[in-house]
C-alpha positions in Angstrom: 22.0 29.1 23.4 22.2 25.7 21.6 18.5 25.1 22.3 17.6 28.5 20.7 19.6 27.7 17.6 18.0 24.3 17.2 14.5 25.9 17.6 15.3 28.5 14.9 16.6 25.8 12.6 13.5 23.8 13.1 11.3 26.8 12.5 13.1 27.5 9.2 12.6 23.9 8.1 8.9 24.1 8.8 8.6 27.5 7.0 10.4 26.0 4.0 8.0 23.1 4.1 5.0 25.4 4.0 6.5 27.6 1.3 7.1 24.5 -0.8 3.4 23.6 -0.5 2.2 27.0 -1.7 4.4 27.5 -4.7 2.7 27.4 -8.1 3.9 24.9 -10.6 4.2 24.8 -14.4 2.8 21.4 -15.5 3.6 19.9 -18.9 0.2 18.7 -20.2 0.2 14.9 -20.2 3.6 14.9 -18.5 5.5 14.8 -21.8 6.2 17.0 -24.8 4.2 14.9 -27.4 1.0 14.5 -25.3 -1.1 17.0 -27.3 -2.3 14.5 -29.9 -5.2 12.2 -30.7 -5.1 9.5 -28.0 -4.4 5.9 -29.1 -6.8 4.6 -26.5 -9.0 5.6 -23.5 -6.1 4.9 -21.1 -3.9 7.2 -23.2 -6.3 10.2 -23.0 -5.3 13.4 -21.3 -8.4 13.2 -19.1 -6.8 10.1 -17.6 -3.7 12.2 -16.8 -5.8 15.1 -15.4 -7.8 12.7 -13.2 -4.6 11.5 -11.5 -3.2 14.9 -10.9 -4.1 17.8 -8.6 -4.2 21.3 -9.9 -4.1 24.4 -7.7 -5.0 28.1 -8.3 -1.8 29.7 -9.6 -0.5 26.6 -11.4 0.1 26.8 -15.2 -0.4 24.3 -17.9 2.2 24.1 -20.7 1.7 22.5 -24.1 4.3 21.7 -26.7 3.0 21.0 -30.2 3.4 21.9 -33.9 1.6 25.3 -34.1 1.4 24.9 -37.9 -0.8 21.8 -37.6 -2.7 22.2 -34.3 -3.9 24.6 -31.7 -5.3 24.6 -28.1 -8.7 26.1 -27.5 -10.1 26.9 -24.1 -13.8 26.5 -24.3 -17.0 26.3 -22.4 -18.5 23.0 -21.0 -21.0 23.0 -23.8 -18.4 23.5 -26.5 -16.2 20.8 -24.9 -19.1 18.3 -25.0 -20.0 19.0 -28.6 -16.4 19.7 -29.9 -17.5 23.1 -31.1 -14.4 25.1 -32.2 -16.2 28.2 -33.4 -16.3 30.5 -30.4 -13.4 29.6 -28.0 -12.8 31.5 -24.7 -9.1 31.6 -25.8 -7.2 30.3 -28.8 -3.5 29.4 -28.7 -1.6 28.6 -31.9 2.1 29.2 -31.0 3.1 25.6 -30.4 4.5 26.6 -26.9 1.4 27.5 -25.0 1.2 28.3 -21.3 -2.1 28.9 -19.5 -2.3 30.1 -15.9 -5.1 28.4 -13.8 -6.3 31.6 -12.2 -9.5 30.4 -10.5 -10.9 27.2 -9.0 -13.2 25.0 -10.9 -13.1 23.2 -14.3 -11.1 24.4 -17.3 -12.1 22.8 -20.7 -9.6 22.4 -23.5 -10.0 21.0 -27.0 -7.8 20.7 -30.1 -8.5 23.3 -32.8 -7.4 21.0 -35.6 -10.4 19.7 -37.6 -11.7 16.4 -36.4 -9.2 16.0 -33.5 -11.6 16.8 -30.7 -14.1 14.2 -31.9 -11.3 11.6 -31.8 -10.6 12.4 -28.2 -8.0 15.2 -28.3 -9.5 17.2 -25.4 -9.4 17.3 -21.6 -10.8 18.9 -18.5 -8.7 20.2 -15.6 -10.4 20.7 -12.2 -8.6 23.3 -10.1 -8.7 23.2 -6.3 -9.9 26.3 -4.4 -7.6 28.2 -2.1 -9.2 26.8 1.0 -8.2 23.3 -0.1 -4.6 24.3 -1.0 -2.9 23.2 2.3 -5.3 20.7 3.8 -5.3 17.9 1.3 -8.5 16.7 3.0 -10.9 17.3 0.2 -9.5 16.1 -3.2 -10.6 17.7 -6.4 -13.6 16.2 -8.1 -12.7 14.1 -11.1 -12.8 15.8 -14.5 -15.2 13.0 -15.5 -17.8 14.4 -13.1 -17.9 17.5 -15.4 -18.3 15.3 -18.5 -21.0 13.0 -17.3 -18.7 9.9 -17.6 -17.5 7.5 -15.0 -14.9 8.9 -12.5 -11.7 7.4 -11.3 -11.6 7.5 -7.5 -9.5 10.5 -6.4 -6.8 10.0 -3.9 -6.0 12.3 -0.9 -2.7 13.3 0.5 -4.3 14.2 3.9 -2.4 11.4 5.7 0.9 12.3 4.2 0.4 16.0 5.0 -0.8 15.2 8.5 2.3 13.0 9.0 4.5 15.9 7.8 2.9 18.3 10.3 3.4 15.8 13.2 7.1 15.2 12.2 7.7 18.9 11.9 6.0 19.6 15.2 8.0 16.8 16.9 11.3 18.2 15.6 10.3 21.6 16.8 9.4 20.4 20.3 12.6 18.3 20.5 14.6 21.2 19.4 13.4 23.2 22.3 14.7 20.7 24.9 
């Protein structure tokens, strides 16, 4: 009976591990409330932040900004490259914007405030497809690949994830004996 209880406990731990991997997240753009601004340098750009993060279908991006002075525009690749604010896919002006990443591929965002995009207030988010959600083997391409600029080498969590599987499997096997 004790073996059965340990096996059930191990199975529950593994299930919670997998559920934790699949839960969508709300991600604060830039990792802080005042990130939606003209960057002070290249290393302060939101593209730098986006290159270091991994985004999954179902995640949401959240912006905090002064809606009286700025806005967030979701635009095409062409509008992103030219900072064209005239025909956005979506326009957000509420100061507390949340955008769900509902498909894989790139999402392009620029500031709607005059002259801000040209000064670097823009970024690209590359969303992983569903087939890459659990494996961690194929990292998302760098947003820079969609801009034509140099890319920062992406990192992969494959070894961490593989190690988690091995530990979980070992606990399950040991729980059976």
